[in-house]
C-alpha positions as CSV (number, residue, x, y, z in Angstrom):
1,M,-10.1,-19.8,-4.1
2,A,-6.3,-19.8,-4.1
3,K,-3.7,-19.5,-1.4
4,V,-1.6,-16.4,-1.6
5,S,1.5,-18.5,-1.7
6,D,0.2,-20.4,-4.7
7,I,-0.2,-17.3,-6.8
8,A,2.6,-15.1,-5.5
9,T,6.0,-15.2,-3.8
10,L,6.5,-13.7,-0.4
11,R,9.7,-12.3,1.2
12,N,10.7,-10.2,4.1
13,G,12.4,-6.9,3.8
14,F,16.0,-6.0,4.3
15,A,17.3,-6.3,7.9
16,F,19.1,-3.1,8.7
17,R,21.5,-3.0,11.6
18,G,20.7,0.0,13.7
19,R,18.8,3.2,12.8
20,I,18.1,4.1,9.2
21,E,19.7,7.5,8.5
22,H,18.8,9.5,5.4
23,D,21.6,10.0,3.0
24,E,20.9,12.4,0.1
25,T,23.5,10.7,-2.0
26,G,22.3,7.2,-1.1
27,D,22.0,4.6,-3.8
28,T,18.8,3.0,-2.6
29,R,15.4,4.2,-1.4
30,V,13.7,2.5,1.6
31,I,10.0,1.9,2.4
32,Q,9.6,1.9,6.2
33,A,6.4,1.2,8.3
34,S,6.2,5.0,8.9
35,D,5.7,5.6,5.1
36,L,2.5,3.5,5.1
37,T,-0.6,5.4,5.9
38,Q,-4.3,4.5,6.2
39,N,-5.2,5.0,2.6
40,A,-3.3,1.9,1.4
41,E,-1.4,3.7,-1.3
42,L,2.3,4.5,-1.2
43,Q,4.0,7.3,-3.1
44,T,7.6,6.3,-3.4
45,G,9.1,9.6,-4.7
46,T,10.0,11.0,-1.2
47,L,11.3,7.9,0.5
48,T,14.4,7.9,2.7
49,C,17.7,7.2,0.8
50,V,20.4,5.0,2.2
51,Q,23.9,4.0,1.0
52,L,23.9,0.2,0.8
53,G,27.1,0.1,-1.2
54,K,26.2,-3.3,-2.5
55,Q,23.6,-4.7,-4.9
56,V,20.6,-6.3,-3.1
57,P,18.4,-7.1,-6.2
58,R,16.4,-9.8,-4.3
59,Y,15.0,-7.1,-2.1
60,H,14.1,-4.7,-4.9
61,V,10.4,-3.7,-5.1
62,N,9.0,-3.8,-8.7
63,E,5.7,-3.3,-10.6
64,H,4.4,-6.7,-9.7
65,D,4.7,-6.1,-6.0
66,V,2.4,-5.4,-3.1
67,V,3.9,-4.3,0.3
68,F,2.2,-5.8,3.3
69,M,2.4,-4.4,6.9
70,A,3.2,-7.6,8.8
71,R,3.7,-6.0,12.2
72,G,1.5,-3.6,14.3
73,Q,-2.2,-2.9,14.4
74,R,-2.9,-2.5,10.7
75,Q,-2.3,-5.6,8.5
76,L,-2.9,-3.8,5.3
77,A,-1.6,-4.3,1.8
78,Y,-0.1,-1.3,0.0
79,R,0.4,-0.8,-3.7
80,P,3.6,1.2,-4.3
81,I,3.1,3.8,-6.9
82,L,6.6,3.5,-8.3
83,Q,8.4,6.8,-9.1
84,T,11.7,6.0,-10.5
85,V,12.7,9.6,-11.4
86,T,16.1,9.1,-9.6
87,G,16.6,5.6,-11.0
88,K,17.3,4.4,-7.5
89,P,16.0,0.9,-6.6
90,I,13.5,0.6,-3.8
91,I,13.6,-1.9,-0.9
92,T,11.6,-2.5,2.2
93,T,12.7,-2.9,5.8
94,F,12.4,-6.1,7.8
95,G,8.8,-6.5,9.1
96,L,7.3,-5.4,5.8
97,L,6.5,-8.4,3.5
98,V,6.8,-8.0,-0.2
99,I,4.3,-10.0,-2.2
100,T,5.2,-10.5,-5.9
101,A,2.3,-11.5,-8.0
102,D,2.7,-14.4,-10.5
103,P,1.6,-12.5,-13.7
104,Q,0.3,-15.8,-15.2
105,Q,-2.3,-16.0,-12.4
106,T,-3.0,-12.6,-10.9
107,T,-2.0,-8.9,-10.9
108,A,-0.6,-6.8,-8.1
109,D,-3.6,-4.5,-8.3
110,Y,-6.0,-7.4,-7.8
111,L,-3.9,-8.8,-4.9
112,H,-3.8,-5.4,-3.3
113,W,-7.6,-5.1,-3.5
114,A,-8.3,-8.7,-2.3
115,L,-6.0,-8.5,0.7
116,N,-7.7,-5.3,1.9
117,T,-11.3,-6.6,1.6
118,P,-13.2,-7.0,4.9
119,Q,-13.5,-10.7,4.4
120,V,-9.7,-11.3,4.0
121,Q,-8.9,-8.7,6.7
122,Q,-11.1,-10.7,9.1
123,R,-9.1,-13.8,8.3
124,L,-5.8,-11.9,8.7
125,H,-6.9,-10.6,12.1
126,A,-7.4,-14.2,13.3
127,L,-3.9,-15.1,12.2
128,K,-2.1,-12.4,14.2
129,E,0.5,-13.7,16.6
130,G,2.5,-12.2,19.4
131,T,1.6,-10.8,22.8
132,G,3.3,-7.4,22.5
133,I,3.5,-6.2,18.9
134,A,1.1,-8.3,16.8
135,F,2.5,-9.7,13.6
136,I,1.5,-12.1,10.8
137,S,4.2,-14.5,9.6
138,E,5.1,-15.1,6.0
139,N,3.7,-18.6,6.3
140,N,0.4,-17.5,7.7
141,L,0.0,-14.8,5.1
142,G,0.8,-17.4,2.4
143,S,-1.9,-19.7,3.7
144,V,-4.7,-17.1,3.3
145,D,-7.3,-18.0,0.7
146,I,-8.5,-15.3,-1.7
147,P,-11.0,-15.6,-4.6
148,L,-9.2,-16.1,-8.0
149,P,-11.3,-15.3,-11.0
150,T,-9.8,-15.1,-14.5
151,L,-7.3,-12.4,-15.3
152,D,-10.0,-10.6,-17.4
153,V,-12.4,-10.5,-14.4
154,Q,-9.5,-9.4,-12.1
155,T,-8.9,-6.5,-14.4
156,K,-12.5,-5.5,-14.4
157,I,-12.6,-5.6,-10.6
158,T,-9.6,-3.4,-10.3
159,Q,-11.0,-1.0,-12.9
160,L,-14.2,-0.8,-11.0
161,V,-12.4,-0.1,-7.8
162,A,-10.3,2.6,-9.5
163,L,-13.4,4.2,-10.9
164,H,-14.9,4.3,-7.4
165,K,-11.8,6.0,-6.1
166,Q,-12.1,8.6,-8.9
167,R,-15.8,9.2,-8.1
168,E,-14.9,9.5,-4.4
169,H,-12.2,12.1,-5.2
170,V,-14.7,14.1,-7.4
171,R,-17.3,13.9,-4.6
172,Q,-14.8,15.3,-2.1
173,K,-13.9,18.2,-4.5
174,L,-17.6,19.0,-5.0
175,A,-18.2,18.9,-1.3
176,T,-15.4,21.4,-0.7
177,I,-16.7,23.7,-3.5
178,D,-20.2,23.5,-2.1
179,Q,-18.9,24.4,1.4
180,K,-17.1,27.4,0.1
181,I,-20.1,28.6,-1.9
182,T,-22.3,28.2,1.2
183,Q,-19.8,30.0,3.4
184,T,-19.4,32.9,0.9
185,T,-23.2,33.2,0.4
186,A,-23.9,33.1,4.2
187,W,-21.1,35.8,4.8
188,S,-22.6,38.0,2.0
189,L,-26.0,37.8,3.6
190,A,-24.7,38.4,7.1
191,T,-22.7,41.5,6.0
192,E,-25.6,42.9,3.9
193,Q,-27.9,42.7,6.9
194,S,-25.5,44.3,9.3
195,T,-25.0,47.5,7.4
């Protein structure tokens, strides 16, 4: 087992003053809590753009990062699927923690999986603070233990998880096709019998 803070660095997002307004010509894209859905994946191609007018490289999200919803009901980890078509850097807002994996010890994909397992989620639930909006502090998240097999085993685990997602996608497609076939056949039988 290893503490998250021993195998990754954690930082809070950029603290905006006031409301975030979309600016088509903005120089930076922003991940906000509203961009994070239940499926723990994040497509970054359609994020809000803002004009920061200054470089904030320490807030940039990169390929070794996992975004963690530190505030609210769902303390899930999200794996940004970086889409850099526009070449604009991506940052997160305050309240979303960015976890950068130490590539010598772990991968972002493995961290993403481990933080969303029921065992770790149960631990995170116990660490929630606050009477109004629940939150998990940077320190509390850093103190969470996760299993740390070798990098080879981590890769096998994430490949296995990815394969499961692909199978699930195929099953859903097959279920949709099956439903259409059933509906069409039933409709044909119904209309044949009514003439």
